[in-house]
C-alpha positions as CSV (number, residue, x, y, z in Angstrom):
1,M,-49.2,52.9,-89.4
2,Q,-48.1,55.4,-92.0
3,D,-48.9,58.3,-89.6
4,F,-46.9,56.7,-86.8
5,L,-43.9,56.2,-89.1
6,T,-44.0,59.7,-90.4
7,F,-44.4,61.2,-86.9
8,K,-47.9,62.6,-87.6
9,T,-49.2,60.5,-84.7
10,F,-47.3,60.7,-81.4
11,L,-46.6,58.0,-78.9
12,T,-45.8,60.5,-76.2
13,P,-49.3,61.3,-74.9
14,T,-49.9,57.7,-73.9
15,L,-46.5,57.5,-72.3
16,L,-47.1,60.7,-70.4
17,L,-50.2,59.2,-68.7
18,I,-48.2,56.2,-67.7
19,I,-45.3,58.3,-66.4
20,Y,-47.7,60.6,-64.6
21,Y,-49.3,57.8,-62.6
22,I,-45.9,56.2,-61.8
23,G,-44.6,59.5,-60.6
24,A,-47.7,60.3,-58.5
25,I,-47.0,57.1,-56.5
26,V,-43.2,57.3,-56.5
27,I,-42.8,61.1,-55.6
28,P,-44.3,60.8,-52.1
29,M,-42.2,57.7,-51.3
30,V,-39.0,59.4,-52.5
31,S,-39.8,62.6,-50.6
32,Y,-40.5,60.6,-47.4
33,S,-37.1,58.8,-47.8
34,I,-35.3,62.1,-48.3
35,A,-37.0,63.5,-45.2
36,K,-36.0,60.4,-43.2
37,W,-32.4,60.7,-44.5
38,I,-32.2,64.4,-43.6
39,K,-33.5,63.6,-40.1
40,S,-31.0,60.8,-39.5
41,S,-28.1,62.7,-41.1
42,Y,-28.5,66.2,-39.6
43,F,-30.3,65.5,-36.3
44,K,-28.2,62.6,-35.1
45,K,-28.0,63.8,-31.5
46,Q,-31.8,64.6,-31.3
47,N,-32.8,61.6,-33.4
48,N,-34.2,59.6,-30.5
49,N,-35.6,62.5,-28.6
50,I,-36.9,64.8,-31.4
51,D,-40.5,63.3,-31.3
52,I,-40.6,63.4,-27.5
53,A,-39.3,67.0,-27.4
54,M,-42.1,68.3,-29.6
55,T,-45.3,69.6,-28.1
56,P,-48.7,68.5,-29.6
57,K,-49.0,71.9,-31.2
58,Q,-45.6,71.6,-32.9
59,K,-46.5,68.1,-34.1
60,R,-49.8,69.4,-35.6
61,I,-47.9,72.2,-37.3
62,L,-45.3,69.8,-38.7
63,L,-48.0,67.5,-39.9
64,S,-49.8,70.4,-41.6
65,I,-46.6,71.6,-43.3
66,S,-45.9,68.0,-44.5
67,L,-49.4,67.6,-45.8
68,L,-49.2,71.0,-47.6
69,C,-45.8,70.1,-49.2
70,F,-47.3,66.8,-50.3
71,L,-50.3,68.5,-51.9
72,C,-48.1,71.1,-53.6
73,M,-45.8,68.4,-55.0
74,E,-48.7,66.4,-56.4
75,L,-50.4,69.6,-57.8
76,F,-47.2,70.7,-59.5
77,W,-46.8,67.2,-61.0
78,R,-50.3,67.2,-62.3
79,V,-50.0,70.8,-63.8
80,L,-46.7,69.8,-65.5
81,F,-48.3,66.9,-67.2
82,E,-51.4,68.8,-68.1
83,F,-49.2,71.3,-69.9
84,F,-47.5,68.5,-71.8
85,I,-50.7,66.8,-72.8
86,A,-52.2,70.2,-73.8
87,Y,-49.2,70.8,-76.1
88,F,-49.9,67.5,-77.9
89,D,-53.6,68.3,-78.1
90,M,-52.8,71.6,-79.7
91,H,-50.6,69.7,-82.2
92,D,-53.4,67.4,-83.0
93,A,-55.9,70.2,-83.5
94,L,-53.5,72.0,-85.8
95,M,-53.0,68.8,-87.8
96,Q,-56.8,68.5,-88.1
97,L,-57.0,72.1,-89.4
98,T,-54.3,71.4,-92.1
99,K,-56.1,68.2,-93.2
100,S,-59.4,70.0,-93.7
101,K,-57.9,72.5,-96.1
């Protein structure tokens, strides 16, 4: 308790894991909502016919691009949180070195 009150032990690494998993689920839903909003806002005239007008090759390309964007978003999210967690691990390692002296 003393370490927690004097900020020698951080609460953030635990919170980072929770926020990571929430974000990993929410980010795809939000990006899908944004894509749907863009489609309805900027392609009003083609909204009903856009899926019909696409060839199967174009649909595969669009699906591939969408999948690649999804994987890049999730990968970036993971790397970002790995960086934060590594920062706190470095802090803990440095604190262990100062305690041993």
